[in-house]
C-alpha positions in Angstrom: 0.0 0.0 0.0 3.0 2.3 0.6 3.8 2.6 -3.2 0.2 3.5 -4.0 0.2 6.2 -1.3 3.6 7.6 -2.5 2.4 7.6 -6.1 -0.8 9.5 -5.3 1.2 11.9 -3.1 3.6 12.4 -6.0 0.8 12.9 -8.4 -0.9 15.5 -6.1 2.4 17.3 -5.6 3.1 17.3 -9.3 -0.4 18.6 -10.0 0.1 21.5 -7.6 3.7 22.4 -8.6 3.9 26.0 -9.8 6.6 27.8 -11.7 9.4 28.7 -9.3 11.2 31.3 -11.5 10.8 34.3 -9.2 7.4 34.8 -7.7 5.7 31.6 -6.4 2.0 31.8 -6.6 -0.2 29.6 -4.4 -1.8 26.8 -6.3 -4.7 24.5 -5.4 -5.3 21.0 -6.8 -8.0 18.8 -5.3 -8.0 20.9 -2.1 -4.2 21.0 -1.8 -2.8 24.5 -1.3 0.9 25.2 -1.8 2.0 28.3 0.1 4.5 30.8 -1.3 7.4 29.6 0.9 6.9 25.9 0.2 9.5 23.5 -1.2 8.2 20.3 -2.8 10.5 17.4 -2.7 10.0 14.6 -5.2 12.2 11.6 -4.7 12.8 9.2 -7.5 15.3 6.3 -7.9 14.7 4.7 -11.3 15.2 1.1 -12.2 12.4 -0.6 -10.4 11.6 1.8 -7.5 7.9 0.9 -7.8 6.6 4.4 -8.2 5.1 5.9 -11.3 5.2 4.9 -14.9 7.0 1.8 -16.1 9.0 2.6 -19.2 8.7 -1.0 -20.5 5.0 -1.2 -19.7 4.3 2.2 -21.4 6.3 1.1 -24.4 4.3 -2.2 -24.6 1.0 -0.3 -24.3 2.1 2.1 -27.1 3.1 -0.8 -29.4 -0.5 -2.1 -28.9 -1.9 1.2 -30.1 -2.8 2.9 -26.8 -2.6 6.7 -26.9 -0.2 8.7 -24.7 -3.2 10.2 -22.8 -4.6 6.7 -22.0 -1.2 5.4 -20.9 -0.6 8.3 -18.6 -4.2 8.0 -17.1 -3.5 4.3 -16.4 -0.3 5.0 -14.4 -1.5 8.3 -12.8 -5.2 7.9 -12.1 -7.0 10.8 -10.6 -4.6 13.4 -12.1 -5.4 16.0 -14.7 -3.2 17.1 -17.5 -2.4 20.8 -17.6 0.2 23.4 -18.5 2.3 25.5 -16.2 4.2 28.5 -17.5 7.4 30.1 -16.2 10.6 28.7 -15.0 11.2 25.6 -13.0 14.0 25.5 -10.5 15.7 22.2 -9.8 17.8 21.5 -6.7 20.9 19.7 -7.7 21.7 17.5 -4.7 25.1 16.3 -6.1 26.4 19.9 -5.9 27.1 19.9 -2.2 29.9 22.4 -1.7 27.7 25.5 -1.5 29.3 26.9 -4.7 28.2 26.7 -8.3 31.2 25.8 -10.4 31.1 25.4 -14.2 33.7 24.8 -16.8 34.8 27.8 -18.7 33.5 28.0 -22.3 32.8 30.6 -25.0 29.4 32.3 -24.6 29.3 31.9 -20.8 27.3 34.7 -19.0 26.9 35.7 -15.4 23.6 37.3 -14.4 23.0 39.3 -11.2 19.5 38.4 -10.1 19.2 41.5 -7.9 19.4 43.9 -10.9 19.0 41.6 -13.9 22.2 42.6 -15.6 24.0 39.8 -17.5 27.6 40.0 -18.6 29.8 37.7 -20.7 32.8 36.5 -18.8 36.0 37.9 -20.1 37.8 36.1 -22.9 41.0 38.1 -22.7 43.6 38.8 -20.0 43.9 36.6 -17.0 40.2 35.7 -16.8 40.3 34.6 -20.4 42.7 31.8 -19.4 40.2 30.5 -16.8 39.4 26.8 -16.8 36.4 27.2 -14.4 34.1 29.8 -13.1 32.4 29.8 -9.6 29.5 31.5 -7.8 29.8 31.5 -4.0 28.3 33.4 -1.1 29.9 36.8 -0.7 29.9 39.2 2.2 26.8 41.2 2.9 24.5 38.9 1.0 26.1 39.3 -2.5 27.5 36.6 -4.7 31.2 36.4 -5.4 32.2 35.5 -9.0 35.6 33.8 -9.3 37.6 32.2 -12.0 40.3 29.5 -11.8 43.7 29.7 -13.5 46.5 28.6 -11.2 44.4 29.6 -8.2 40.9 31.1 -7.6 40.7 34.8 -8.3 37.7 37.1 -7.7 36.4 38.8 -10.8 33.5 40.7 -9.2 30.8 40.6 -6.5 27.2 40.7 -7.5 24.6 42.6 -5.5 22.3 39.6 -5.1 22.2 35.9 -6.1 23.8 35.1 -9.4 23.4 32.6 -12.1 25.3 31.2 -15.0 23.8 31.2 -18.5 25.1 30.0 -21.8 24.5 31.1 -25.3 23.6 28.1 -27.3 25.7 25.4 -25.6 25.3 23.3 -22.5 26.7 24.3 -19.1 29.1 21.8 -17.6 28.5 21.8 -13.8 31.4 20.5 -11.7 30.3 18.3 -8.8 32.2 16.0 -6.5 31.5 13.0 -8.7 32.6 14.6 -12.0 30.9 16.9 -14.5 27.2 17.1 -15.5 25.8 19.0 -18.5 22.7 21.2 -18.2 20.7 23.4 -20.5 19.4 26.8 -19.4 20.7 28.5 -16.2 22.5 27.4 -13.1 
């Protein structure tokens, strides 16, 4: 019975999930209200965890001619399809050092979320020789932007939180276990 309860809880949480790209608006789904300050944790393990849609089962149903809507309704009963706009933020649990470090690459931008200004990282001088760029908590609530050559050097301090963006290519996040590629922003 535990897996059914978890599946329904996941379906309810998924139905109530709202864009987290700035202002979080409360949402209600089947009487569930998500407050502005809430964080929804969805845990998944893959390879036979017993929750949600079976890839092989869904593939078999599709090969028998069932529509995508019918397959989803089978695996997630009592849920309703919908659309949510805005950005979705994902917590990357493998990045556990309280810094966001990416590999240097052409087209890398740093954006100050306090003011919205985005700047390309330098491609000349000492910063142009960087192999990695890092965002870390600075003093007085700002974000320190550093680059790695032979050691870490501070490039600038942002007024608020910062994010890395990329023009056209994937961002390569450096985590304890290696490197992971992401689209969008980090």
